[in-house]
Short mmCIF file of the C-alpha atoms (twelve columns), coordinates in Angstrom:
data_MODEL
# 
_entry.id   MODEL 
# 
loop_
_atom_site.group_PDB 
_atom_site.id 
_atom_site.type_symbol 
_atom_site.label_atom_id 
_atom_site.label_alt_id 
_atom_site.label_comp_id 
_atom_site.label_asym_id 
_atom_site.label_seq_id 
_atom_site.Cartn_x 
_atom_site.Cartn_y 
_atom_site.Cartn_z 
_atom_site.pdbx_PDB_model_num 
ATOM 1   C CA . MET A 1   11.902  -51.347 -39.087 1 
ATOM 2   C CA . SER A 2   12.095  -51.635 -42.867 1 
ATOM 3   C CA . THR A 3   8.483   -52.732 -43.282 1 
ATOM 4   C CA . THR A 4   5.458   -51.751 -41.242 1 
ATOM 5   C CA . PHE A 5   2.916   -54.505 -40.633 1 
ATOM 6   C CA . ARG A 6   -0.372  -53.369 -39.159 1 
ATOM 7   C CA . GLY A 7   -3.977  -54.519 -39.164 1 
ATOM 8   C CA . VAL A 8   -5.715  -57.865 -39.643 1 
ATOM 9   C CA . PHE A 9   -3.528  -60.559 -41.205 1 
ATOM 10  C CA . THR A 10  -5.324  -63.760 -42.189 1 
ATOM 11  C CA . VAL A 11  -3.513  -66.920 -41.151 1 
ATOM 12  C CA . MET A 12  -4.642  -68.762 -44.248 1 
ATOM 13  C CA . ILE A 13  -6.094  -72.214 -44.726 1 
ATOM 14  C CA . THR A 14  -4.520  -74.351 -47.446 1 
ATOM 15  C CA . PRO A 15  -7.093  -75.546 -50.021 1 
ATOM 16  C CA . VAL A 16  -6.395  -79.110 -51.111 1 
ATOM 17  C CA . ASP A 17  -7.679  -81.372 -53.864 1 
ATOM 18  C CA . GLY A 18  -8.994  -84.912 -53.556 1 
ATOM 19  C CA . THR A 19  -5.474  -86.315 -53.235 1 
ATOM 20  C CA . GLY A 20  -4.503  -83.972 -50.409 1 
ATOM 21  C CA . ARG A 21  -2.223  -81.823 -52.563 1 
ATOM 22  C CA . PRO A 22  -2.571  -78.023 -52.493 1 
ATOM 23  C CA . ASP A 23  -5.201  -76.746 -54.912 1 
ATOM 24  C CA . LEU A 24  -3.216  -73.808 -56.232 1 
ATOM 25  C CA . ALA A 25  -6.002  -72.423 -58.403 1 
ATOM 26  C CA . ALA A 26  -8.339  -72.299 -55.399 1 
ATOM 27  C CA . LEU A 27  -5.547  -70.783 -53.294 1 
ATOM 28  C CA . ALA A 28  -4.937  -68.025 -55.854 1 
ATOM 29  C CA . ALA A 29  -8.660  -67.233 -56.016 1 
ATOM 30  C CA . PHE A 30  -8.859  -67.242 -52.211 1 
ATOM 31  C CA . THR A 31  -5.834  -64.931 -51.940 1 
ATOM 32  C CA . ASP A 32  -7.317  -62.456 -54.399 1 
ATOM 33  C CA . TRP A 33  -10.693 -62.508 -52.634 1 
ATOM 34  C CA . GLN A 34  -9.058  -61.858 -49.264 1 
ATOM 35  C CA . ILE A 35  -7.320  -58.767 -50.611 1 
ATOM 36  C CA . ARG A 36  -10.427 -57.463 -52.380 1 
ATOM 37  C CA . GLU A 37  -12.395 -57.884 -49.150 1 
ATOM 38  C CA . GLY A 38  -9.990  -55.580 -47.335 1 
ATOM 39  C CA . VAL A 39  -7.680  -57.746 -45.247 1 
ATOM 40  C CA . HIS A 40  -4.409  -56.000 -44.390 1 
ATOM 41  C CA . GLY A 41  -1.998  -58.923 -44.774 1 
ATOM 42  C CA . LEU A 42  -1.706  -62.658 -45.387 1 
ATOM 43  C CA . ILE A 43  0.155   -65.452 -43.615 1 
ATOM 44  C CA . PRO A 44  0.205   -68.833 -45.378 1 
ATOM 45  C CA . LEU A 45  1.796   -71.913 -43.802 1 
ATOM 46  C CA . GLY A 46  0.859   -71.154 -40.224 1 
ATOM 47  C CA . SER A 47  -0.928  -73.608 -37.952 1 
ATOM 48  C CA . THR A 48  -4.227  -72.988 -39.748 1 
ATOM 49  C CA . GLY A 49  -2.426  -73.676 -43.035 1 
ATOM 50  C CA . GLU A 50  -1.469  -77.155 -41.738 1 
ATOM 51  C CA . PHE A 51  2.227   -76.554 -42.447 1 
ATOM 52  C CA . LEU A 52  3.318   -79.679 -40.590 1 
ATOM 53  C CA . SER A 53  1.173   -81.840 -42.877 1 
ATOM 54  C CA . LEU A 54  2.647   -80.563 -46.150 1 
ATOM 55  C CA . SER A 55  5.766   -81.671 -47.999 1 
ATOM 56  C CA . GLU A 56  8.445   -79.098 -48.697 1 
ATOM 57  C CA . ASP A 57  7.511   -78.996 -52.386 1 
ATOM 58  C CA . ASP A 58  3.895   -78.341 -51.458 1 
ATOM 59  C CA . LYS A 59  4.874   -75.631 -48.981 1 
ATOM 60  C CA . ASP A 60  7.010   -73.964 -51.645 1 
ATOM 61  C CA . ALA A 61  4.083   -74.031 -54.091 1 
ATOM 62  C CA . VAL A 62  1.746   -72.501 -51.496 1 
ATOM 63  C CA . ALA A 63  4.195   -69.737 -50.635 1 
ATOM 64  C CA . ARG A 64  4.871   -68.849 -54.271 1 
ATOM 65  C CA . THR A 65  1.188   -68.824 -55.144 1 
ATOM 66  C CA . VAL A 66  0.255   -66.423 -52.347 1 
ATOM 67  C CA . ILE A 67  3.249   -64.135 -52.921 1 
ATOM 68  C CA . ASP A 68  2.709   -64.002 -56.682 1 
ATOM 69  C CA . THR A 69  -1.056  -63.511 -56.428 1 
ATOM 70  C CA . ALA A 70  -0.763  -60.802 -53.777 1 
ATOM 71  C CA . ALA A 71  1.756   -59.051 -56.057 1 
ATOM 72  C CA . GLY A 72  2.641   -56.473 -53.442 1 
ATOM 73  C CA . ARG A 73  -0.936  -55.396 -52.719 1 
ATOM 74  C CA . VAL A 74  -0.655  -56.504 -49.085 1 
ATOM 75  C CA . PRO A 75  2.281   -57.874 -47.078 1 
ATOM 76  C CA . VAL A 76  2.777   -61.638 -47.118 1 
ATOM 77  C CA . LEU A 77  4.537   -63.374 -44.226 1 
ATOM 78  C CA . ILE A 78  5.495   -67.024 -44.631 1 
ATOM 79  C CA . GLY A 79  5.446   -69.473 -41.751 1 
ATOM 80  C CA . THR A 80  8.959   -70.929 -41.556 1 
ATOM 81  C CA . GLY A 81  9.095   -72.583 -38.156 1 
ATOM 82  C CA . ALA A 82  11.273  -75.654 -37.637 1 
ATOM 83  C CA . GLU A 83  12.731  -77.639 -34.760 1 
ATOM 84  C CA . ASP A 84  16.328  -77.185 -35.937 1 
ATOM 85  C CA . THR A 85  17.689  -73.615 -36.012 1 
ATOM 86  C CA . ARG A 86  19.700  -74.397 -39.147 1 
ATOM 87  C CA . GLU A 87  16.581  -75.646 -40.927 1 
ATOM 88  C CA . CYS A 88  14.670  -72.582 -39.820 1 
ATOM 89  C CA . VAL A 89  17.419  -70.385 -41.295 1 
ATOM 90  C CA . ARG A 90  17.208  -72.287 -44.588 1 
ATOM 91  C CA . LEU A 91  13.431  -71.935 -44.787 1 
ATOM 92  C CA . ALA A 92  13.504  -68.249 -43.862 1 
ATOM 93  C CA . ARG A 93  16.129  -67.546 -46.518 1 
ATOM 94  C CA . LYS A 94  14.045  -69.384 -49.088 1 
ATOM 95  C CA . ALA A 95  10.971  -67.310 -48.173 1 
ATOM 96  C CA . GLU A 96  12.987  -64.119 -48.587 1 
ATOM 97  C CA . GLU A 97  14.243  -65.276 -51.987 1 
ATOM 98  C CA . MET A 98  10.644  -65.925 -53.055 1 
ATOM 99  C CA . GLY A 99  9.736   -62.327 -52.275 1 
ATOM 100 C CA . ALA A 100 8.076   -62.668 -48.878 1 
ATOM 101 C CA . ASP A 101 7.726   -59.466 -46.877 1 
ATOM 102 C CA . GLY A 102 8.460   -61.259 -43.629 1 
ATOM 103 C CA . VAL A 103 8.401   -64.616 -41.850 1 
ATOM 104 C CA . MET A 104 6.425   -65.893 -38.881 1 
ATOM 105 C CA . ILE A 105 8.407   -68.284 -36.714 1 
ATOM 106 C CA . ILE A 106 7.078   -70.480 -33.952 1 
ATOM 107 C CA . PRO A 107 9.798   -71.615 -31.502 1 
ATOM 108 C CA . PRO A 108 11.215  -75.149 -31.585 1 
ATOM 109 C CA . PHE A 109 8.278   -77.187 -30.341 1 
ATOM 110 C CA . TYR A 110 9.748   -80.448 -29.095 1 
ATOM 111 C CA . CYS A 111 13.031  -79.861 -27.319 1 
ATOM 112 C CA . THR A 112 11.604  -77.362 -24.789 1 
ATOM 113 C CA . PRO A 113 14.429  -74.826 -25.195 1 
ATOM 114 C CA . THR A 114 15.619  -72.596 -22.399 1 
ATOM 115 C CA . ASP A 115 15.206  -68.827 -22.583 1 
ATOM 116 C CA . ASP A 116 18.847  -68.414 -23.585 1 
ATOM 117 C CA . GLU A 117 18.465  -71.017 -26.330 1 
ATOM 118 C CA . LEU A 118 15.370  -69.239 -27.656 1 
ATOM 119 C CA . VAL A 119 17.157  -65.895 -27.753 1 
ATOM 120 C CA . GLU A 120 20.032  -67.473 -29.670 1 
ATOM 121 C CA . HIS A 121 17.606  -69.272 -32.007 1 
ATOM 122 C CA . TYR A 122 15.950  -66.027 -33.065 1 
ATOM 123 C CA . ARG A 123 19.223  -64.120 -33.128 1 
ATOM 124 C CA . THR A 124 20.714  -66.653 -35.547 1 
ATOM 125 C CA . ILE A 125 17.722  -66.511 -37.892 1 
ATOM 126 C CA . ALA A 126 17.510  -62.715 -37.823 1 
ATOM 127 C CA . ALA A 127 21.203  -62.441 -38.728 1 
ATOM 128 C CA . ALA A 128 20.637  -64.654 -41.786 1 
ATOM 129 C CA . ILE A 129 17.825  -62.656 -43.428 1 
ATOM 130 C CA . SER A 130 16.956  -59.032 -44.101 1 
ATOM 131 C CA . ILE A 131 13.154  -59.255 -43.810 1 
ATOM 132 C CA . PRO A 132 11.317  -58.901 -40.466 1 
ATOM 133 C CA . ILE A 133 10.481  -61.780 -38.168 1 
ATOM 134 C CA . MET A 134 7.142   -62.142 -36.427 1 
ATOM 135 C CA . VAL A 135 7.869   -64.220 -33.339 1 
ATOM 136 C CA . TYR A 136 4.967   -66.591 -32.697 1 
ATOM 137 C CA . ASN A 137 4.040   -67.362 -29.105 1 
ATOM 138 C CA . ASN A 138 1.512   -70.189 -28.911 1 
ATOM 139 C CA . PRO A 139 2.247   -72.264 -25.804 1 
ATOM 140 C CA . ALA A 140 -0.828  -74.467 -26.328 1 
ATOM 141 C CA . THR A 141 0.729   -75.974 -29.457 1 
ATOM 142 C CA . SER A 142 4.467   -75.337 -29.158 1 
ATOM 143 C CA . ASN A 143 5.102   -76.480 -25.569 1 
ATOM 144 C CA . VAL A 144 6.993   -73.195 -25.139 1 
ATOM 145 C CA . ASP A 145 5.661   -70.083 -23.427 1 
ATOM 146 C CA . MET A 146 7.540   -66.930 -24.330 1 
ATOM 147 C CA . THR A 147 6.605   -64.545 -21.547 1 
ATOM 148 C CA . PRO A 148 6.600   -60.768 -22.014 1 
ATOM 149 C CA . GLU A 149 9.903   -60.638 -20.160 1 
ATOM 150 C CA . LEU A 150 11.496  -63.089 -22.591 1 
ATOM 151 C CA . LEU A 151 9.954   -61.325 -25.584 1 
ATOM 152 C CA . ALA A 152 11.494  -58.079 -24.352 1 
ATOM 153 C CA . ARG A 153 14.886  -59.795 -24.598 1 
ATOM 154 C CA . ILE A 154 14.129  -61.083 -28.075 1 
ATOM 155 C CA . ALA A 155 12.956  -57.605 -29.070 1 
ATOM 156 C CA . GLU A 156 16.539  -56.407 -28.586 1 
ATOM 157 C CA . ILE A 157 17.494  -58.471 -31.647 1 
ATOM 158 C CA . ASP A 158 17.495  -56.389 -34.816 1 
ATOM 159 C CA . GLY A 159 14.853  -57.893 -37.103 1 
ATOM 160 C CA . CYS A 160 12.641  -59.495 -34.457 1 
ATOM 161 C CA . ASP A 161 10.178  -56.674 -34.865 1 
ATOM 162 C CA . TYR A 162 6.769   -58.317 -34.340 1 
ATOM 163 C CA . VAL A 163 5.098   -60.894 -32.138 1 
ATOM 164 C CA . LYS A 164 1.905   -62.886 -32.516 1 
ATOM 165 C CA . GLU A 165 0.732   -63.382 -28.937 1 
ATOM 166 C CA . SER A 166 -1.604  -66.387 -28.873 1 
ATOM 167 C CA . THR A 167 -2.768  -66.827 -25.330 1 
ATOM 168 C CA . LEU A 168 -6.035  -65.901 -23.676 1 
ATOM 169 C CA . GLU A 169 -4.240  -63.491 -21.332 1 
ATOM 170 C CA . VAL A 170 -4.849  -60.051 -22.778 1 
ATOM 171 C CA . THR A 171 -2.513  -58.563 -20.173 1 
ATOM 172 C CA . ARG A 172 0.324   -60.155 -22.166 1 
ATOM 173 C CA . ILE A 173 -0.202  -57.458 -24.809 1 
ATOM 174 C CA . ARG A 174 -0.095  -54.784 -22.134 1 
ATOM 175 C CA . ASP A 175 3.175   -56.114 -20.770 1 
ATOM 176 C CA . ILE A 176 4.813   -56.562 -24.178 1 
ATOM 177 C CA . VAL A 177 4.031   -52.909 -24.919 1 
ATOM 178 C CA . ARG A 178 5.320   -51.901 -21.496 1 
ATOM 179 C CA . LEU A 179 8.523   -53.953 -21.548 1 
ATOM 180 C CA . ALA A 180 9.528   -53.975 -25.205 1 
ATOM 181 C CA . GLY A 181 8.339   -50.494 -26.118 1 
ATOM 182 C CA . ASP A 182 8.647   -49.649 -29.791 1 
ATOM 183 C CA . ARG A 183 11.175  -52.440 -30.386 1 
ATOM 184 C CA . MET A 184 8.469   -55.076 -30.918 1 
ATOM 185 C CA . VAL A 185 4.972   -54.581 -32.356 1 
ATOM 186 C CA . PRO A 186 2.411   -56.957 -30.832 1 
ATOM 187 C CA . PHE A 187 -0.351  -58.672 -32.793 1 
ATOM 188 C CA . GLY A 188 -3.160  -60.511 -31.075 1 
ATOM 189 C CA . GLY A 189 -3.387  -64.183 -31.948 1 
ATOM 190 C CA . ILE A 190 -6.544  -65.584 -30.378 1 
ATOM 191 C CA . LEU A 191 -7.847  -62.274 -29.082 1 
ATOM 192 C CA . GLY A 192 -8.596  -59.447 -31.486 1 
ATOM 193 C CA . PHE A 193 -10.702 -56.610 -30.070 1 
ATOM 194 C CA . GLU A 194 -9.368  -57.120 -26.554 1 
ATOM 195 C CA . SER A 195 -5.783  -56.931 -27.831 1 
ATOM 196 C CA . PHE A 196 -6.454  -53.701 -29.738 1 
ATOM 197 C CA . VAL A 197 -7.675  -52.074 -26.529 1 
ATOM 198 C CA . MET A 198 -4.404  -53.075 -24.858 1 
ATOM 199 C CA . GLY A 199 -2.265  -51.611 -27.641 1 
ATOM 200 C CA . ALA A 200 -1.868  -54.366 -30.232 1 
ATOM 201 C CA . GLN A 201 -1.293  -53.031 -33.725 1 
ATOM 202 C CA . GLY A 202 -2.717  -56.066 -35.458 1 
ATOM 203 C CA . TRP A 203 -4.479  -59.405 -35.275 1 
ATOM 204 C CA . VAL A 204 -3.331  -62.643 -36.875 1 
ATOM 205 C CA . ALA A 205 -6.839  -63.952 -37.296 1 
ATOM 206 C CA . VAL A 206 -8.440  -67.269 -38.192 1 
ATOM 207 C CA . ALA A 207 -11.948 -65.796 -38.559 1 
ATOM 208 C CA . SER A 208 -10.815 -63.476 -41.347 1 
ATOM 209 C CA . ASN A 209 -10.505 -66.568 -43.553 1 
ATOM 210 C CA . VAL A 210 -14.298 -66.412 -43.848 1 
ATOM 211 C CA . ALA A 211 -15.094 -62.788 -42.912 1 
ATOM 212 C CA . PRO A 212 -12.092 -60.641 -43.860 1 
ATOM 213 C CA . GLY A 213 -14.061 -57.416 -44.270 1 
ATOM 214 C CA . PRO A 214 -15.774 -57.390 -40.849 1 
ATOM 215 C CA . MET A 215 -12.589 -58.492 -39.036 1 
ATOM 216 C CA . ALA A 216 -10.619 -55.691 -40.708 1 
ATOM 217 C CA . ARG A 217 -13.377 -53.233 -39.811 1 
ATOM 218 C CA . ILE A 218 -13.154 -54.153 -36.119 1 
ATOM 219 C CA . PHE A 219 -9.473  -53.213 -36.222 1 
ATOM 220 C CA . THR A 220 -10.090 -49.920 -38.016 1 
ATOM 221 C CA . LEU A 221 -12.794 -48.875 -35.577 1 
ATOM 222 C CA . ALA A 222 -10.690 -49.708 -32.513 1 
ATOM 223 C CA . ALA A 223 -7.120  -48.924 -33.529 1 
ATOM 224 C CA . ASP A 224 -7.620  -46.052 -35.978 1 
ATOM 225 C CA . ASP A 225 -10.921 -44.396 -35.081 1 
ATOM 226 C CA . LYS A 226 -10.674 -45.126 -31.341 1 
ATOM 227 C CA . ASP A 227 -14.414 -45.833 -31.471 1 
ATOM 228 C CA . TYR A 228 -14.336 -48.673 -28.990 1 
ATOM 229 C CA . ASP A 229 -18.109 -48.834 -28.577 1 
ATOM 230 C CA . ALA A 230 -18.651 -49.390 -32.296 1 
ATOM 231 C CA . ALA A 231 -15.745 -51.849 -32.454 1 
ATOM 232 C CA . ARG A 232 -17.118 -53.798 -29.498 1 
ATOM 233 C CA . ALA A 233 -20.590 -53.924 -31.025 1 
ATOM 234 C CA . LEU A 234 -19.233 -55.262 -34.330 1 
ATOM 235 C CA . TYR A 235 -17.008 -57.728 -32.489 1 
ATOM 236 C CA . LEU A 236 -19.941 -59.082 -30.480 1 
ATOM 237 C CA . GLU A 237 -22.047 -59.307 -33.634 1 
ATOM 238 C CA . TRP A 238 -19.432 -61.503 -35.299 1 
ATOM 239 C CA . LEU A 239 -18.411 -63.425 -32.172 1 
ATOM 240 C CA . PRO A 240 -20.300 -66.595 -33.241 1 
ATOM 241 C CA . ILE A 241 -18.078 -66.822 -36.318 1 
ATOM 242 C CA . ILE A 242 -14.921 -66.102 -34.321 1 
ATOM 243 C CA . GLN A 243 -15.849 -68.786 -31.798 1 
ATOM 244 C CA . ALA A 244 -16.837 -71.261 -34.513 1 
ATOM 245 C CA . VAL A 245 -13.229 -71.404 -35.720 1 
ATOM 246 C CA . GLY A 246 -11.659 -71.346 -32.262 1 
ATOM 247 C CA . GLY A 247 -10.107 -74.201 -30.353 1 
ATOM 248 C CA . GLN A 248 -9.735  -77.533 -32.116 1 
ATOM 249 C CA . ALA A 249 -12.080 -76.440 -34.934 1 
ATOM 250 C CA . TYR A 250 -9.702  -73.862 -36.339 1 
ATOM 251 C CA . VAL A 251 -8.889  -75.949 -39.437 1 
ATOM 252 C CA . ALA A 252 -11.936 -78.177 -39.891 1 
ATOM 253 C CA . GLY A 253 -14.367 -75.423 -38.921 1 
ATOM 254 C CA . THR A 254 -12.826 -72.895 -41.274 1 
ATOM 255 C CA . LYS A 255 -12.801 -75.336 -44.178 1 
ATOM 256 C CA . SER A 256 -16.424 -76.277 -43.484 1 
ATOM 257 C CA . LEU A 257 -17.524 -72.641 -43.471 1 
ATOM 258 C CA . LEU A 258 -15.662 -71.876 -46.696 1 
ATOM 259 C CA . ALA A 259 -17.128 -74.922 -48.429 1 
ATOM 260 C CA . HIS A 260 -20.643 -73.767 -47.535 1 
ATOM 261 C CA . MET A 261 -19.705 -70.282 -48.753 1 
ATOM 262 C CA . GLY A 262 -18.934 -71.676 -52.203 1 
ATOM 263 C CA . LEU A 263 -15.167 -72.259 -52.158 1 
ATOM 264 C CA . ALA A 264 -14.124 -75.895 -52.457 1 
ATOM 265 C CA . VAL A 265 -11.125 -76.178 -50.129 1 
ATOM 266 C CA . GLY A 266 -11.090 -79.921 -49.479 1 
ATOM 267 C CA . ALA A 267 -10.855 -81.751 -46.192 1 
ATOM 268 C CA . PRO A 268 -8.391  -81.191 -43.363 1 
ATOM 269 C CA . LEU A 269 -5.181  -83.154 -43.772 1 
ATOM 270 C CA . PRO A 270 -4.597  -86.181 -41.511 1 
ATOM 271 C CA . PRO A 271 -4.547  -86.710 -38.650 1 
ATOM 272 C CA . ARG A 272 -7.229  -84.010 -38.568 1 
ATOM 273 C CA . LEU A 273 -10.759 -85.129 -39.397 1 
ATOM 274 C CA . PRO A 274 -13.622 -83.232 -41.018 1 
ATOM 275 C CA . LEU A 275 -16.328 -81.971 -38.700 1 
ATOM 276 C CA . PRO A 276 -19.057 -84.449 -37.710 1 
ATOM 277 C CA . ALA A 277 -22.251 -84.056 -39.740 1 
ATOM 278 C CA . ALA A 278 -24.135 -82.260 -36.968 1 
ATOM 279 C CA . ARG A 279 -21.359 -79.725 -36.457 1 
ATOM 280 C CA . ASP A 280 -21.020 -79.214 -40.199 1 
ATOM 281 C CA . ALA A 281 -24.746 -78.449 -40.325 1 
ATOM 282 C CA . GLU A 282 -24.186 -75.804 -37.644 1 
ATOM 283 C CA . MET A 283 -21.532 -74.217 -39.846 1 
ATOM 284 C CA . LYS A 284 -23.923 -74.172 -42.779 1 
ATOM 285 C CA . ALA A 285 -26.503 -72.439 -40.593 1 
ATOM 286 C CA . LEU A 286 -23.932 -69.799 -39.599 1 
ATOM 287 C CA . VAL A 287 -23.102 -69.152 -43.251 1 
ATOM 288 C CA . GLU A 288 -26.790 -68.610 -43.981 1 
ATOM 289 C CA . ARG A 289 -27.327 -66.487 -40.879 1 
ATOM 290 C CA . PHE A 290 -24.473 -64.115 -41.703 1 
ATOM 291 C CA . GLY A 291 -25.001 -64.188 -45.444 1 
ATOM 292 C CA . LEU A 292 -21.414 -65.278 -46.073 1 
ATOM 293 C CA . ARG A 293 -20.447 -65.837 -49.698 1 
ATOM 294 C CA . PHE A 294 -17.222 -66.416 -51.555 1 
ATOM 295 C CA . GLU A 295 -17.166 -64.205 -54.648 1 
ATOM 296 C CA . THR A 296 -14.687 -64.712 -57.474 1 
# 
């Protein structure tokens, strides 16, 4: 592997202005804050970044802003998923040309491809670029479940070096490690601490949008120090925040928390709606309880 990705990578929200266009100044400030707070990597234009609700020009502006602001301080992976393999190749090549360190690619999410079609999809993309691919398994949103057995096949492809495993089955991490060996490095998607215990070398986290330092610390305690008791205690302490941005609230909840922390990120893009007033008040209470603040 040409690049080693490890640790907590924030799957970033996309701040928007009143017209729904990316607020690039806010995004640059958010990117810099994430890095200063100790996150290990950044992933714009994932599901949390609302990539399907942005135009190509807007996605390009988001990618360039994060890559340029990070300036090599942490790895930046760009979400480049598409339904058409040829389009996915084009987007992945563009990300590489922009200076991305890697790409995260969800499988085609409408046509329900067969296992053989998925292997060929990733093989074609990997052959077209020289930066690593993080395969993204999220059956709840993509209508495709890439099992550990299938991921072991994909891991044979040079360049498909990482996987974000986004199910609630922590044994998936165990089986990816067992079946793919050192050919594919697993990152937890939904599960963080539990995935580290099973051998994940990272976490593509939503909660690190609002608490990058504590989320990164959980990883360090578990994966580096092997102090699972301390990692578990910190994880349980911050579980209310992790749960607050889980499920359907992953975009609206995160944006609500950040707004109450002092970063104007705008509303979710349609068809998503902002949180109801009562739920937004709960987010404000969480911000106050945990003393969360956005510092420029």
